[in-house]
N, C-alpha and C positions, 0 to 999 in steps of 0.2 A: 272243777273240770271233770267231765265224764269221759272215760276211755272205754271203748269196746274193741276187743281184738277180733278182727275179721278174717285173718289168715295166719296160720302157723303151719308151714310146710317146709320141712328141712330147715334151711337157714333163712327162708323167706318169712317176713312178718308184715302184717298190715293192720292198721288201727284206724278207727273212726273216733275223732275227738270233738267234744262239744264244750264250749265255754259259754256259760249262761250270759244272757244279755245284761243282767245286773252287774256282773264283773266288768264287762266292756264299758257300761255306762259309768261305773265308778272310776275306771281308769281314765276315761275321756274327761270327766268332770275335774278330776285331780290335775290333769295336764292343762286343761283350759284355765283353771284357777291359777296355776303356776305362771302361765303366760300372761294372764291379766295383770299380775303384779310386776311384770318386767317390760311389757310393751309400751312404746311411746307412739301416740297417734296425735296428729294435729287437732287442737281444740280440747284436748283432755290433759289433765295433769298425770304424770307418771303414776301408774298403779291405780288410776281411777277410771279406766275405760270400762263402760258398762259391758256386762257379760254378753248380751245379745250381739253387740258389735264385735266382740272378740270371737264369738262363734261364727259370725258371718265372714269375718276376715280370715280366720285360721281353722275353722271347723274341718275343712277338707283335708288339710295337711295333717291335722291332729288325728283324724280318723284313720288315715293311711299309716301314720306312725304307730298308733295303738294296735292296729291290725298286725303289722309286722312284729312289733314287740311281743304281743300276746302269743302269736304263733311260735316265735322263737323260744319264749320262756316255757310255754306248754310242752313243746317238743323236748326241751332239755329236762323238764320235770318227768316226762314219760320215760326218757332214756335212763334217768337216775333211779326212778322207782322200780323199774323192771330190769335194771342192770343190763341194758342193751348196748352193744358195741357195734355200730353199723360199719360195714366194709367200705362203703362210700357214702357221700352225702345223701341222706334220704330224699325220696321223691315226695313232694307235697302238692296237694290239690285242695283248694278252697271250695267248699260246697256252697255255703251261705256265709255272708258277712254283713257288716253294717251297711245298709243300703243307702243311707243319706248321711250328710255331715251335720245336719241340723235337727233331724227328728230323733225320736227315741232309739236307743241302740237295740240291735237285734242279736239273737244268739249267733255265735261264731261256730261254724262247723267246718272241719277240714279232715282230709284223709292223709295218712302218712304210710308210705311203703318203703321197705328197705330189705337188704340182706345183711344179716349180722355175721360177725366173725365167729368161726367155729371154736368149740372147746379144744384146746391143744394140750395133750398130755406131754409133760416134760420127761425126756429120757434121762437116764443116769449117765452123765458125761464121763464119769470115771471108768465106765465099762468100755469106752471107745478105745480101740487099738488101731493106731495109724502108722503108716510108714512114710517117712520123709526122705525123698530122694535128693541127695546132695552131690555136688561136684566141686572139686578144687581146681583153681586155675593152674594149668600146666606151665612149668618154667619156660618151655619152648614157645608157648603162646606169648608170654611176656617178651621173650627175646625177639620174636617177630615184630611185636608192636614197637620195640625199641629201634629195630632196623627200619621200620616204616617211618618213624620219627626222624631218624638220621637221613633218610632219603628225602623227606619233605623239607628238611632244613639243610639241604645240600648247598654247596658253593658252586658257582659257575666260574670257570677259569678259562681264560683265553688260551687257544693253542699257540704254542711258540712256532716261529718260522721253521725251526728244525723239525718239529713234529709234523707240520703240514708237508714239508718237503719229503719227509720219510713216507708219507702216505701216497706221494706221487700223483697218479691220475685220480686217486680216490680222496684227494684233499678236500673235496666238497662235503656238504652235510651228509652224514650217514646215520643209520639207526643208532640211537643212544646219544646223539649230539643234541645240543640246543641251538636253534637258529633264531636270531632276533630279526623280525621283519616288520615292514609297513605293508598294508594291503588296502586295496580299493576294489570293492565288488560292484559289478554292474549287471543288469539284466536288460537285454535289448539296448545296450549302450547307455542306460540310465542308472546312476548310482542308487542303491536302495538303502533304507534305514537299517542300521546294524551291520552294514557290510564294510565298514571302514575302521581301521585301527592303526596305531603307530607303536613302535617299540614293543611289539608283542613277542614274548618268548614261546617258541613252539618246540615241543619235544618231538624230534624227528623219529617216526615209527610209533608215536603215541596215537591215541584215539580220541582226542578231545575236540576234533573238528569233524565236519561232515565228511563222509566217505569220499576218498579221491583227492582231498585237499593236501593233507600232509605228505602223501605218497609222492606228489609232484614236486615237493621241495627237496627231495633227496638229490644230492650232487651240487646244490647251489653253494656259492662261495660268498663271503662278505663283499659287498659292493655290487653284486650281480643283480640284474633285474630280469623278470620274465612274466609272461602272461599265461595263466592256466585256465582251463575250463572245468567246471564242476557242476553236476546236476544234483539239486537238492532232493532228498528222499521224498517219496510220494506222501508219507505220513508225517512230514516235517511239522513241528509245532506252529510255525507261522504259516497260516493258510495261503498268504499272498506269495510265498516262496516255494511252497510244496510242489515238487515235480518240475520246477523251472531250471533251465540251463543258465548258468551264470559264468561270467569271466571275472578273474581276479588279477589285478596288476600287483605284482609282488616285487618288493625291493628288500634285499637282505643286507643287514648292517653289521651283524656280528655272528661269529661261529664259535661256540664255546663247548667245553666238555663239563658235564656235571660231576662234582666230587662230593660224595656223601660225607656228612660230618662224622668224625670218629665217635664211636659210642663210648664216651667218657664224661667226666665232670663238665667239660666244655659244652657238650651237647645239652646237658641238664641246665647249665647256666643260661644257654640260649633260650630255653623254653621257660625259664623263670624259677628253676629249682637250684638249691645249693649244691647238691651232690647227685651223682648217678643213682646211688642207692635210694635216695628220697624220691627220685623220679620213678624208679622201678616199683617202690612201695605204693605210690599213688596209682600207677597203671594197674598193679595187681589188685588193689583195693577197689578200684572202679569196676573192673571186670568181675570181681568176686561179688560185688553188690548186685550186678545184673544176674549172675547165676543164682544168688540167694533169692532174688525176686521170682525167678522161674521155679525154684524149689518150693517157694511158698504157694505159687499158683497151683502147682501139682498137689501139694498137701491140702490146699483149700478144696480142690476138686474131690479129693478122697473123702474129706470131711463132709462135703455136701452129699456125696453118695450115701454115706452112713446116715446122715440126717434124713435123707429122702426115704430110707427104709423105715424110719420111725414116724414120718409125716404121712400117716395113713388116713387122716381126716379128709372129708370132702371140702374142697375150696368153694368160696362163693362164686356163682356163675358170672356175676358182673365183673369180677376181677379177672377171671379166666378169659372172658370175652375181650377185655381191654388188652390183656397181654397177647392173646392170639392175634388181634387186629394189628398190633405193632410188629409182631413177627411176620405176619403175612404181608404187611406193607414192605418190609425188608426183602422178602422173597420176590415180590412183584418187581421191585427195583432191580434185583439181580437178574430176573428174567428179561427185563427191558434192556439191561446193559449187556446181556449175553454172557453173564458170569454165573449162571445157575449151575449148581453142582451136577455132575454127570448122573449120579444116582437119582437125584430129584427129577431130572429130565425124563427118566424112564418110568416115573410114577404117574398115575392118573391124578386128576384134580382132587377127587374124593379121597384118595389115599394120602395125598400131600396134606390135606386139611385134617385128616384123622391123626397123622403123625405129629403135625405141628400143634394141634390142640392138646395132645398128650404132653408135649413139651411145655406148652403154656401152663397147663395144670400143675405140672411138677415145679415149675419156677414159682408159681403163686404159692404153692404149699411151702416151699423152702423159704420164700420171703416172709410169709406169715409166721413160720416157726422161728426164724431169726428175730423177727420183730417182737414176738412174744417172749423169747429168751431175754432180749434187751429190756423189755418192759418189766418183767418179773424181777430182774436183777438190777434195775435202776441204772442201766447203762445209757449214758447220755453223751452227746457231742458238746464239748465246751466251746465257749466263744473264742478262746485262744486257738483251739484246733480249727475252727472255721476261718479265723483271720489268717492263719498260716496257709490254709488251702486257697484262700482268695489271693494271697500274695503269690503263691506258686502258680496259680492259673494266670494271674496278671502278667507274670514274668515271661509268659509265652508270647506276649505282644510288645516287643521292645518299642519304647517311645510312647506307648499308649497305656502304661501301667496304671496311672492315676484314673484314667477314664474307665478302664476295666474294673478296677476296685470299686469305683462308685456305682457301676452297673450292677455288680453282685450285691452291694449293700442296699440298692434301691428296689430290686426285684426279688420278692420272696421265692418265686419259682426257681430262679437261677441259684439262689442260696440253697434251696432244697436239693438241687442237683449235685451240689458239693457235699451237703450233709449226709446224704444217703450212703455213699461209699465209705465215708469215715465211720458211720454208725455200724455198717456191716462188718468192717474190719475189726472194730472193737468187740463186737459179739463173737466173731471168729476167734479172736485172741482169748476171750473169756472161756470159750469151750476148750480150746487147746491147752489152757492152763490145767484143766482137770483131766484131759485125755492122756493116754499113754502113747508117746510118740517115739518110734525107733528110727534112727538115722541109718540109711543105707547109701554108701557111696557108689555113684555110677559115673560114666564118662561124660565129659562135656557134650559130646555129640549126642549121646542118648538123652541127656537132660534137655537139650535144645530142640530135639525132635518133637514136633507137635503130636501130643498123645491122641488127638482126634483122628490122625491118619490111621490109627490102628482100631478105631471104634467103628466097625462095620455096621452100616445101617443107621448111623446117627444122622438125623436131618441136618443139612448143611447150614441152615440159617441160624442155628444156635450159636450165640457169641461164645468164643472160647474163653474169654476173660472172666465170665461170670454166668452162673445159671440161675441167679435170683432175678426177680422181675425187674423190668426197666423202671428207672426212677428210684425214688427213695423206698427203702425197706419199710413196710408198714410197721408202726410201733404203737398204734392206738390200741 
């Protein structure tokens, strides 16, 4: 194999490769001989088919097979001998190849173009000094959650005759009461789908129905019937009902008062816990996990900022182009949906492209650095970690878990989408093990506030959850 370097410009490389005809002929002859020993053709004993017939029957497919095999092996040899690490799959162009399946083989010439990964200097992670913002769950927040649970697990108690009599003229449904009703909705005298229900508990004064519905139930008593008119909102989710005037035939059957469950062990037992303390512990733990997740997100952002200061190498243009295209597609979607950030609306198209290309370059540099850290330190995603991620993802589709798990196992691209974030988190953890991290306690409100709100001039399309490139972090 003869290799001539035709381009060496920054990270761009190009080579002309020539494989002599003798090598191609040797490969072809070897493969045809192998086939001749295996093929079964009518009129010939196995392994006794004459070579001219083997060539005539299989020469074309063998020529194509040898061409692909030779190009692949030659490319791998070139990469290995010159220690090349392409950023993406190299571009190949065949100049000349075997012109026939039966005649003498010709020289194989092809061109290969690529961008290689840059040399990435590893920083000393022990010099990194980071601040982790943490927050503890306030006791009053847990108290409120307990009160909400007590409200949701309330009992509905019938009013006694004495209580109703004491209310006098106000004995009908009032705000805070629960009225059980049957209703039949019609538009232009015709019942419509979804407009009928029986034994429905309605919180009088609540907001779970379309505007104007619950308000007209005030004053109704058990056994009373009435007809009300309600206009559906213009932006109602069902387009066939939006803005329409409807009548509802209402029949009230029960009037009751809600009695919240006492906040004690009985409430805990209702929900499936042994004691109130165990319920409180679980509520606190669940909330604390969410706060810890936010704390990690902020710490990760700080770490990425530090890494970005060390990632001063020039990224491959091809990767920046891919990342920019994805970001720009998101921006175009936001523009179409009318959700474009106000700051972006004020910028020219050229300024937007400049800003977002800088973001794309930063994200590629960070992704390459994380990938290189993982490669050098042999950080890998285990099969068990992938299986756990698949199960977690499949659990988001109740009733379809088995189908979703099969989907991920059958499609490598889908599996890579799960592998990337796991790999990235493991690299982040590796760096944090060496860095110095100081905890600073802040309020829950401060931790939950989106830090992007304070980042003036930050392009809006950058995902807040991660600044590394979309897809799997490069690890090659």
